[in-house]
C-alpha positions as CSV (number, residue, x, y, z in Angstrom):
1,X,23.7,0.6,6.6
2,X,25.2,1.8,3.3
3,X,23.6,4.4,1.1
4,X,22.7,1.8,-1.5
5,X,21.1,-0.4,1.1
6,X,19.1,2.6,2.3
7,X,17.9,3.2,-1.2
8,X,17.0,-0.5,-1.7
9,X,15.0,-0.5,1.6
10,X,13.3,2.8,0.8
11,X,12.5,1.5,-2.7
12,X,10.9,-1.6,-1.4
13,X,8.9,0.4,1.1
14,X,7.6,2.7,-1.6
15,X,6.6,-0.3,-3.7
16,X,4.8,-1.8,-0.7
17,X,2.9,1.5,-0.2
18,X,2.1,1.5,-3.9
19,X,0.5,-2.0,-3.6
20,X,-1.5,-0.7,-0.6
21,X,-2.7,2.3,-2.5
22,X,-3.6,0.1,-5.4
23,X,-5.7,-2.1,-3.1
24,X,-7.5,0.9,-1.7
25,X,-8.3,2.2,-5.3
26,X,-9.6,-1.2,-6.3
27,X,-11.7,-1.6,-3.2
28,X,-13.2,1.9,-3.5
29,X,-13.9,1.4,-7.3
30,X,-15.9,-1.7,-6.4
31,X,-17.8,-0.2,-3.4
32,X,-21.1,-0.8,-5.1
33,X,-20.2,-4.1,-6.9
34,X,-22.4,-6.9,-5.7
35,X,-20.4,-9.8,-4.2
36,X,-17.1,-7.9,-4.2
37,X,-14.6,-9.0,-1.6
38,X,-12.2,-6.2,-0.5
39,X,-8.4,-6.9,-0.2
40,X,-5.6,-5.3,1.7
41,X,-1.9,-5.2,1.4
42,X,0.1,-7.3,3.9
43,X,3.7,-6.4,4.2
44,X,6.5,-8.7,5.4
45,X,10.2,-8.2,6.0
46,X,12.5,-9.8,3.4
47,X,16.0,-11.1,3.9
48,X,18.6,-8.4,3.5
49,X,16.3,-5.6,4.5
50,X,13.2,-4.1,3.1
51,X,9.7,-5.3,2.7
52,X,7.4,-6.8,0.2
53,X,3.6,-6.6,0.0
54,X,1.0,-9.0,-1.2
55,X,-2.7,-8.8,-1.3
56,X,-5.0,-10.7,1.0
57,X,-8.7,-10.7,1.7
58,X,-9.7,-8.3,4.5
59,X,-12.0,-10.8,6.1
60,X,-14.7,-8.2,6.6
61,X,-18.2,-9.5,6.7
62,X,-20.3,-9.4,3.5
63,X,-23.5,-7.5,3.8
64,X,-26.7,-9.1,2.5
65,X,-29.0,-6.7,0.7
66,X,-32.6,-7.2,-0.2
67,X,-33.1,-6.3,-3.9
68,X,-36.3,-7.0,-5.8
69,X,-37.4,-9.4,-3.1
70,X,-34.1,-11.4,-3.2
71,X,-31.1,-11.5,-1.0
72,X,-27.9,-10.3,-2.8
73,X,-24.4,-10.3,-1.4
74,X,-23.1,-6.7,-1.4
75,X,-19.5,-5.4,-1.4
76,X,-17.7,-5.8,1.9
77,X,-15.7,-2.6,1.2
78,X,-15.8,-0.1,4.1
79,X,-15.2,3.4,3.0
80,X,-14.0,4.6,6.4
81,X,-11.4,1.8,6.5
82,X,-10.3,2.6,3.0
83,X,-9.9,6.3,3.8
84,X,-7.7,5.5,6.7
85,X,-5.7,2.9,4.7
86,X,-5.2,5.5,1.9
87,X,-3.9,8.1,4.4
88,X,-1.5,5.5,6.0
89,X,-0.2,4.2,2.6
90,X,0.3,7.8,1.3
91,X,2.3,8.7,4.4
92,X,4.5,5.6,4.1
93,X,5.0,6.3,0.4
94,X,6.1,9.9,1.1
95,X,8.5,8.8,3.9
96,X,10.2,6.3,1.6
97,X,10.5,8.8,-1.2
98,X,12.1,11.2,1.2
99,X,14.6,8.5,2.2
100,X,15.4,7.9,-1.5
101,X,15.8,11.7,-2.0
102,X,18.1,12.0,1.0
103,X,20.2,9.0,0.0
104,X,20.5,10.4,-3.6
105,X,21.6,13.8,-2.2
106,X,24.3,12.1,-0.1
107,X,25.6,10.3,-3.2
108,X,25.6,13.6,-5.1
109,X,27.6,15.2,-2.2
110,X,30.0,12.3,-2.1
111,X,30.6,12.5,-5.9
112,X,31.1,16.3,-5.6
113,X,33.7,15.8,-2.9
114,X,35.5,13.1,-5.0
115,X,35.6,15.6,-7.9
């Protein structure tokens, strides 16, 4: 894999992790919003290497709440799940940034050698 390919793959991985972190933030912000349906990032491999992420519903059950004598659909956001998703996405983001940094360093070294 070339250095530029490595950078492209790492960049796509960082973008996918960013989508996942955005989903977590949106879900947590709507933790107490009636009827809110949480989403998650779903990554898939793309031709030529790398990944792309899209949002999809989590499919978690919607809790029904009794409020003022009426049943109201609550948010299906689970804070424990979102905490884990945040930790995983943050780790993925850091790994991909490290790959970008290493590839950039290799390019710098190559340019120094070439003078």
